[in-house]
N, C-alpha and C positions, 0 to 999 in steps of 0.2 A: 503494500500499499503507499504508494507518495504521499507527499503534505496538496500534491494539486489533486488527486484521485479523493482524496479526503472531504476537503474544500468543498469539488464539486456534489459530492454526499447531502455535506451540511445543505449545500444552496437547494438541493433540488426536495431530498427529503427530511430537514428542518435537523432541529438539534437532538432529537430524540433519538437514541439509540435503538428503537423500536419497529421504526417505521423506515429503518436502512434495510436494505437487502441484505438476506438473509446469508447470502453467498461470499460477503466481504463487511459485515459485522464484524465477528473476531477480530480480521486485520484492522480495523477500524478502531476499534477498542484498544489493541493492541500499539498501536501508532502514539496514543493517546498516553500509554502508559507508558511509553520510552520517554515520555516527555517533551515532545517536538510541540516547538513555539509556534512553527505556523499553523500545527493542527487545531491548540489549542486556541490560537486567535479565531482558523473561521469558526470553531465550536461559541465561541465567545459570541461573534459578529449572528453566528444563527441564533443564539439563545433570545437574544437583543430584538430580530425579524418575527420568529417565533411569538412573543411580548407583547409585541405588537400588534401582531395580525390575531392575538385572544383576548386582545383587552377592547376588540375592535367592534361595535354592536351597532345593529341598524335597528332605527325607530319603527316601530310598528305602524300601521295604515291609522290615518288617524278616522276615531268610531263616526265622524260625517259622511266621510268618503267611501264607509260602507255599507252607511245606510242608503245612500244616494246610487251605488253599484245597485245593491239589492230591491231600492224604489226603479230602478231601468230596466230589471228583467221580464221578460213576456210573463205576461199570466199563466197562460198554459203554452206547452210546446207546444209548436208547428210540426202536424204529421206531414211524410212524405207518400202522397200517390205516382202510381202511374202516371197520371197525367202530370205529373210537377216535372219541365223543363229540365233541369237537376238532375233528376233519375235518369230522364228521356236520354240526354246527349251524354249521358257516361254510355251505355250501350250501346247507341249509334258510333261512337269511336271505336272500344271494340271490336264492334265488326268492321270498322273502316281498316285499323291496322291489320286483321285479320286479313281481310282482305288484298289490303296494298302486298302483303307478305307472299299469297299466293301467287299474285300477279308476277312479282318478281322475280320468284322461283320459277314461273313459269317460263318468264323470259331469259335467265337466264341457262334452263334447261335447253332452251329452241337454240340460242347462240352456241351455243359450247358441244352440241351433237355435229359430227359431221355428216354432211348427204352421201352414198355412198352412191357411185358412179357405176363400175365395175358391176352390183350387184343387181343392177334392174334390171329383170326378164318379164315383162310384160306388163306391170305395172310398177308402183313402187313398192319393191319387198328392204326390210333392212333389219338386221339380226342385232342381238343385242351390242356382240362386237364389234360393231361400225357404231357405236356411238360411243360420246364419252362417258360412259357408265362399262364398258367392255374392258376384258382382258386384255394379255395377249394372245397372239394369235397361236395355236393348238398347235399349226405345221410347222412352227417357231422362225416363219419367212416377217421379213420387217418392212412392210408393203407403205 
């Protein structure tokens, strides 16, 4: 454990050894026990900062503010129905995204699939090996 690493531990985790990482706690305490001046100075700074943070308090809201918030709340909650535009549009969005995905996938497959010219016999005939999904030919010829 170096004094710089000890200073990092105190800056990151505070002055309390219980908050330090367990794997480095023993080495940090040993550095303190050896009487390292830089480690003690870093620990003192961390204690001062911990004291300031512990002493800081935040005042609660004024009772008048709480009464105004409660008074402005709706009397009964609004019910969502299938006629509600928010509920309706969320379903349309899912359908639209799905349709766009199907269209993009179909376009990609049609662009990547080669059109065979030598295997056409009296019409369009295409085997799986002639598409982008096909593997190497079985006869070993590289066409």
